[in-house]
FIDRENBA-340043 format. One record per residue: residue in three letters; z, x, y of N, C-alpha, C in turn. Coordinates in steps of 0.05 Angstrom, whole numbers, plus 5000, padded with zeros to 4 digits. Each point is the difference from the previous one (the first is absolute). Layout:
ALAZXYZXYZXY ...
END
This chain:
MET499750174979500049835020500050185026 ASP498949915016499450175022502749975022 HIS499550215017502450015021501049795019 ASP497249905009500449735015501949734984 LYS498850024976501049734985502649994988 ILE500750284999502750075000501949925018 GLY499150135025501049935028500549665009 ALA497449914989500649695009501749844982 ARG500250114974501649844979502850105015 ALA500950234999502750085012501349815020 ALA497350025024500949845023500549754991 PHE498849834977500949734999502249984981 LYS500950174983502549994991502449995014 LYS499550165024502250045026501049755009 ALA497049855000500849745016500649764984 ALA499250034970499749784982502549815004 PRO502450075006501949825002500049785019 GLU499750205022498649765025498149784994 VAL499050144987496649814999500749804982 ILE501650004976500849834984501449795009 ALA501750145019502049755016499349865014 LEU496850095014499049825022498349864985 SER498750034977499149764978501849804992 HIS502850094995501449784996501449865015 ARG499650105017500849885035498749785007 ILE497050044997498149815004499549814985 HIS500750034973500149794978502849804998 ALA501950145014502549785002499549865029 HIS497750085016500049815023497249915007 PRO499249834973496949915006499049915027 GLU498050084999498249865038497649904985 VAL499449785005496749965005498050035012 LYS498449914997497550165018500049945035 TRP499850205005500450015028502249945011 GLU502749994983502349995012502050254986 GLU498450234995501150254991500650185018 VAL502549875017500450155026502850264989 GLN502049924981501450204989498450244988 ALA498449914982498550214985498650215011 CYS498649845023498050115021501650275009 ALA502049915004501850135029500850274974 TRP501949984978501050194978498050145000 LEU497149954995498350194991499450165026 GLY499849905026499550205015502550165011 GLU502049885000502650185004500350234988 THR499849984965499250184986498350244998 LEU497549895007498250165008500450225021 SER500949835020500750125027502050254995 CYS502049954988502250204996499550234984 HIS497350014988499150194988497750155016 GLY499949955020497650145021498349865003 PHE498949734990497549925005500049825025 SER497649965009499849865025499049684993 VAL502149865010499149774992499249795017 GLU498249855002499349785018499849724984 GLN502349855016500749774992497649755013 GLU500449744985498249845004497550105004 LEU498950144980496850094998497849775009 CYS498650075018498049805004500849745008 ASP502249985012500949745010501049814975 LEU501150124979500849854973502750085007 PRO502249855002503249955004500750244973 THR499349904977501050154981498650224987 ALA497750035012498150344992501350245010 PHE499450174990501350275012497850234988 GLU500350255016498450254988501850185003 ALA500750194989501150285001498350244994 ARG500050155009498450314996501550195000 VAL498650184981501750275001497150214997 GLY500050175010497550274988498449975020 SER497850195005498650065018496750074979 GLY501049964981496050094991498249785004 PRO498250134990497049865004499549754978 LEU501450004977499749844983502549774999 HIS499149845015501849644998500649854979 ILE502150074991501149784978502249805004 VAL498649744997501949815003501749894976 ILE501749965000501849904977501449715017 CYS498149844975501949695013502149934986 ALA501449855013502649905004500149694995 GLU500849854980500349695000502850015000 TYR501449695007502750065006500249625003 ASP498249874991501249785006500149814973 ALA501249814999501749874977498449714991 LEU500749854980498649794992501549785006 PRO499849735019501749834997501549844977 GLY503150045003501249894984501150184977 ILE498750254995500050164971500250275011 GLY500250115025500550205006497750254999 HIS500850214988498650234992498849964979 ALA498549774989498350034975497350054993 CYS500250165024496850164994501150305013 GLY502250064997500650355005500150085026 HIS499149905017499450135036501750134997 ASN502650004993502750185016499350254983 VAL498950054975499050164991497250165010 ILE498649875011497650055011500950195023 ALA501649865017501250105026501650224995 GLY501650024983501250284989498250304992 THR498149904984498350194990498750085027 ALA499049815011498150125023502050175022 VAL502049955004501750245017500750254980 GLY501049964974499550224987497450274996 ALA498749874997497550095003499650155025 ALA500349855019499650155036502050214998 LEU502249974992502650225003499250234984 ALA498849994974499250184981497250165013 LEU498549795010497350195017500550085032 ALA502349975010500750075029500850324990 ALA501050034980500350294996498450164997 VAL497850014998496650104992498449925011 ALA500349855020497849845018497850285012 ASP502650145010497550215020499450204983 GLU500550084978499050134983497349914993 VAL500349764978497449964996497749865011 GLY501349955034497849875014499949755003 ILE502549854994499549715006501949895029 THR499249775003501649885019501249754974 VAL502149855000500949884995501049725013 ARG498849754992500549745018501349774981 VAL502550035000501149724988499449795016 MET498849754989498149805015502149784984 GLY501849855023501649694985499249865004 THR498349864977498249804998500949754999 PRO500949825014501549734992499249744990 ALA500449844988498749715001497950124968 GLU500350074984498150104979499949684979 GLU502449945001499649734991499449735014 GLY497649995003498049795015500350005026 GLY500450235008499250115034497950145003 ALA499150144984497750185006500950225021 GLY502150094996501350175024498450255002 LYS498450164975498750205004497149965009 ILE498749764998497949885017499849955023 LYS502549965013500549965029500350295007 LEU500850154988500550265007497250204993 LEU499049964992497150144987498749835027 GLU499549825006498349855023500450105024 ARG503350085002500550135033500950234998 GLY498350174983499450274996502350154992 ALA501949884989502750254993498850114979 PHE498250064984499550194979497050175009 SER499349955031498750225010500550255006 GLY498050144983500250294996502150074974 ALA501149854979500449994980497750164978 HIS500250144979498450104986500449894973 MET502449934993500949804977502049914998 ALA500849754989502849894999500749994963 MET503349935004500750024971502449864999 MET500749934975501949854995500749954977 THR501849914986501149944973501149725009 HIS500149824972500149734994501550034983 PRO503349854996501249954977498149804983 ALA500850014975498349814976501350064977 PRO499949844977501750034976499150294986 GLU497250024996499450294993498550175026 ASP499850254994497750215015497249934990 ILE498649965022496749895008498650165016 ALA498750224996498350225018498149805018 GLU498249854990498349865016501249724995 TRP501149875017501749694993496849875007 PRO499849804987498249745003500149875019 ILE500050025032500549865026497349905004 VAL500449715004497049885010500249825025 ALA498149885010500649875023501249694995 SER501549965029501949784999499549895028 GLN500349745003500949835026501949815003 ARG501949985018501249804995500049735020 PHE500549754999498849815021502049784993 HIS500349875019501049755006499049735000 ILE500349834986499049754998501849785009 ARG498349795009501649755014498449764998 TYR500349814988500049725001500549835017 ILE499349845018500849805014499249784990 GLY502249825000499049754988501349745018 LYS500949804981501349815027502349834987 ALA502150005014502449954983500549665000 SER501249904979500449734996502749944982 HIS499949784998502949874978498550044974 ALA501250154984498950084972499649744986 ALA501949794994500249844995498549735009 ALA501649905025499449805013496449995010 TYR499450295007496249995016499850274995 PRO500250014974497750344994497249974997 GLU498949745005496549965006500250155033 LEU502649985014498650095028500550315008 GLY500750144977500850334997497450064995 VAL501250235011497250284979501750274994 ASN500449964975501650184982498950235001 ALA501750285018498850235008500850194971 ALA502449864992500750114974498250034977 ASP499249775000497949954979497250165002 ALA499550105023498250145002500450284993 LEU502450115003500150304991501049994968 THR500449764995499649954962498150024994 LEU498049875008497149974995498550264999 SER500950185022498450265003501150204979 GLY502349924994501750224978499049934973 VAL499149724996498849984975496850064997 ALA499050005021497350205004500050234998 ILE501550175014500950314986500350004975 GLY501649894991500850084967497249924990 LEU498749855000497549934986497850285010 LEU499950105025498750165003501250254987 ARG501350074990501450224996498650034969 GLN499249834983497850064984497550165002 HIS499550065023497649985013499050265017 MET502850125003501050275022499050244985 ASN499450225014499550204988502850144987 PRO499550154982502550134988502450095026 GLY498250165021502250115018501149805022 ASP498749715000500849955019502849834997 ARG501449925013502849855001500649775029 VAL501349764994500649895019502749924991 HIS501950025024503249904989500649855030 GLY501649785005501849945023502049894992 ILE501749915022502249825002499849825019 THR501249754999500449795012502250045025 THR499550015026502250045019501049755009 TYR498949794997500649685013498449804985 GLY501949884991498449754988500949735006 GLY501349945022501449715015502550035000 GLN500949815011503049955010501949844986 ALA498349844989501849784980498349874978 PRO501249974979497849874975499549665010 ASN500449875016499949775006498049965026 ILE499350285012497750005023497750164990 VAL497849855003497350194994500050215018 PRO499750284988499550225007497650025023 ASP500850035024498150075020499050235005 ARG501550184986499150265001501050184973 ALA498450204994500650194981499050265005 ASP501750174985499450235012499650294977 ALA499650174999499750204975498150255012 VAL501450244987499150255010498550144970 TYR498550045000498650154972498050285006 VAL500450124981498350235004498149954978 VAL497250235007497949994980499650264999 ARG499450114973499250305001497150014984 GLY498250155005497750124985499850295002 THR498650044979500350364995499450165024 THR498149885017498850135025500249815022 LEU499650115027499249755023497649844988 THR498450114992497449874989500849734989 ASP502050094972500949884988501749765012 LEU501250085012502149765013499049825016 ALA497850115017498949705017499049804981 VAL498450124976498849784986502049834990 ILE502450144988502549764985500949875020 LYS501050085025500349935024499449685007 GLU496950035004498649865007499949714971 ARG500250104974500449804980502849895005 VAL501850115004503049955006500449725023 MET498550095025500049825014498949765000 ARG497449984978498449714992501849834983 CYS502950164997501449844974502249875021 PHE500650205028501849795017498049845010 LYS497950045006498349765020499749794985 ALA499750014966500549854985502149755009 GLY502550134994502649834999499449865034 ALA499750085021499449865024498049784999 LEU498450094987497549764996500649794985 ALA501650034981500449804976503149865014 THR501550075020501849845003500049895037 GLY497950065010499550055027501650105026 SER501450224983501050145015498850255019 GLN500850105018498650165014501550284995 LEU498050254992500950224995499850195022 GLU502650194996499850225024499450274984 VAL499250205001500850254988500250295024 GLU502350074992500350275022500750294983 ASP498150154999500050324993503050105011 LEU501950084977502250085009500450345005 HIS498050154993499350225005496850104997 GLU499750195008497350104993499750104970 ALA497850024995499650014965500750324993 TYR501549994974500350254992498250094974 SER499450305014497750074985500350134969 GLN498450054985500350124967500550235016 MET502050184984499950335001498250144992 HIS499150225018498850225001501350224985 HIS500050054970501950244995498250305003 ASP500950125012498850274998502050154978 LEU496550044986501650094978500350345005 GLU499950215015500650194998502750075010 ILE501149775015502850075003501849844987 VAL498449764982502449834985500050284978 ALA498050104992499950194972502850145013 ALA499850165026501650195005503349874997 TYR499849755006502449895003500849934969 ARG498349914980500950024971501150234990 GLN498450215009501050284983502450105009 ASN500949965030503150045013501849784983 ALA499249754997502349864991500450044976 GLU498350094977499850114974501450215001 THR499950215017501150174996503050005006 LEU501049765013502249895007501549824976 GLY498849984981500649894972499449704996 ARG498349925025498749675000498049994978 LYS499849764984497749984989498949674999 PHE497550095008498149785007499149794978 SER500349795010499049694979496550114998 SER499449954970497650004999497849795012 SER501349744999498749795010501649815025 ALA498849955017501349855023499849705002 ASN501849944985500849695000499849895029 GLY498749805003499249785022499850135027 SER500049895024498450095018502349975028 VAL499350125018502249865030498150105018 SER501149955024498849985020501650145027 THR499150155019501350155016497850055027 ASP501549975032499250085012498750355008 MET501950154977498250254995497449985001 GLY499349824979497250034993498350015021 ASN500049865028498850055025499850275010 VAL502450124990500050285014498750144989 SER499350024967498250134985497950005002 LEU498849805016496449935007500150185020 ALA501950085020500050155029500050274992 ILE502750124983499950274989500949984981 PRO499450324981501050004980503150004994 SER500949824972502749905001500450024974 ILE502849984990500849924973502749835009 HIS500049814975502149874993501049914969 PRO500550224992500049964971503149795003 ALA500849984971502449774992501650224976 ILE502650005017502250224993501749854979 GLY500550054977501349814985503450064995 LEU501149714995503150055003501049934970 GLY498149974982501250004979501249704988 SER498749835022502049755004498749674972 ARG498850034986499149844992501649884971 PRO500649745005498749825007499349905028 ALA502350125018499649905024497550145017 VAL497949825020498350075012500449905028 ASN498350125017499749955030500549705004 HIS501049905015500649775017501349864982 GLN502450164987501749804979502850045010 PRO502949965003501950005009501450194986 GLU498650064975500950274980498750195007 PHE497649975014498950315012500850055023 ALA501149855020502050115024502750104983 ALA500949894987502450114988499850384995 GLN497049964985499650324993500050205016 CYS499249905036498350195011502350125017 ALA503149924992502650175011501050154970 THR498950064984501550164975498750235001 ALA501250214977499150275000496949954994 SER499049864980496950094995498849935019 ALA500549835030498950045021500150205017 ASP502650095003500850255010498050204992 LYS499750094966498750194998496649965006 ALA499449714994497249955017499950145025 LEU501549895010500150065037498850335001 ALA502750144982499650345001497950064991 ASP499249944981497150084982498349915018 GLY499049815015498049935012499650225033 ALA502249995008500750135023498650304995 VAL501150114980499350304992496749974998 ALA499349814983497449974990498149975022 LEU500849875021497949925019500050365019 ALA503150075002499650275014498450144989 TRP500350074977498050144983497150015003 THR499449674997497049904999498650125034 ALA501549945014499750085030499450275007 ILE501550224986500250285000497250084991 ASP499649884967497450014992498050025015 CYS499049715015498649845013499550275030 ALA501950145013500350155015499250294992 THR500050034971499950354990497450044986 ASN498849714996497950074980497649975023 ASP498450295007497849965015497749794998 ARG499549884980498549814996500549725006 ILE502449954994501449805006499949935026 ARG501450235017500950025021497650005021 SER498150174992497449905022499149734993 ARG499649854980499349725002501049845016 LEU503550074995501249795015500350075036 LEU499150275006500250065024497349945008 THR497849994996497449955010500249654989 GLY499949924983500449704994496650024989 SER498950144997497050094991499049854975 SER501849974973499249904986502449864979 GLU500249784983501949934985500850154972 ALA502149964992500250194975498349904978 PRO498650184984498949954979501449794978 GLY498049745000501549854975502049795021 SER500150075025501849685019499349744988 ARG502049875000499549734996500949795003 SER499749785006502049795004499749784972 PHE500449834994500249814979498049825009 LYS496950064998497549865013499349864977 SER499249785009498949784987496650034999 GLN498549854988496550035002499249885022 ALA502149775017499349885018500150245025 PHE501950175000500850125017498050295001 GLN499150034979497450204993497449965017 GLU499649814994497849805006500150005037 SER502449925006500050045031499650235015 VAL500850254980499850245021497850154998 GLU498149864975497550144994497249975018 
END
């Protein structure tokens, strides 16, 4: 192992108790999207105390920040997420992501000038349905960055996690209230419209592409059972393998919602809740370096990735070379977005994942900085890594050819 990697690992080990305590503190105080005030402040304070220059309210987003150290020409962004899920806290392990990002940055700070890098920790709020990274990307936060990286907790380690496109939207039906027993014929039942659309979507599932998903919840269905509901609300998510596939399946799902309105005489209102999340474009040279480094630390990767997820990191990956591997907690049968997984994210296995992820990311950054070919490619942006790919469908291939 070279001198720089030894130095980075030693720097992390020195800071490890502080970083793990930070992860546990965020876990104990979950904050949902756009409300991550404490987590954002804690990360900024920690990095500031270690010599990073910190800018809070990055791009006018109150719970976003950037912390910098080093002065090298290669700018490496380490993304930190820290928002929790409503009701079940850190059931996606964003507290571990935050700790890993800080740990990797502290490791790199010890060698940044030696290897010629500038380390940028970017606090990216509202990944869970708020598109924080997309807003930061659109407002220029990633300007000047040559690569972006992060790890994400999961049941097992996956180097190239299947990350697909998605979008979340709000559905509202407007009907007409009436006495449900005495004058039902004078009412227009908005809840019936939502029920009919759900049946239509259920039938549509037989004819969807394997990578397509649609799922949602009812957020309002009326005030009392003897009043015909004059309003019904729902939030749905649609996913497709690529942005092209997403557009196709979303239109088909919208026809189901229109059918509910047509059948009941309700009015339909649709509002996109965030910009579409893109499929992930994995930079294979960088992810191969990460995998080798993680395996050196004893991580064992799953031979097959079960299921797909979505994240606004996909949009970043279409702009600059990026990686977003899953780091395993060995949590089976508990999986992401379950209360049992939330409990796993403040255990010894989560702490080990944080430590391994931080060191593996730091070592990967060092590899990118010291490998002449990779460094040149990243600095010039002249070409992508041989074999770099996203999870492309045939429709996507045709759209770009």
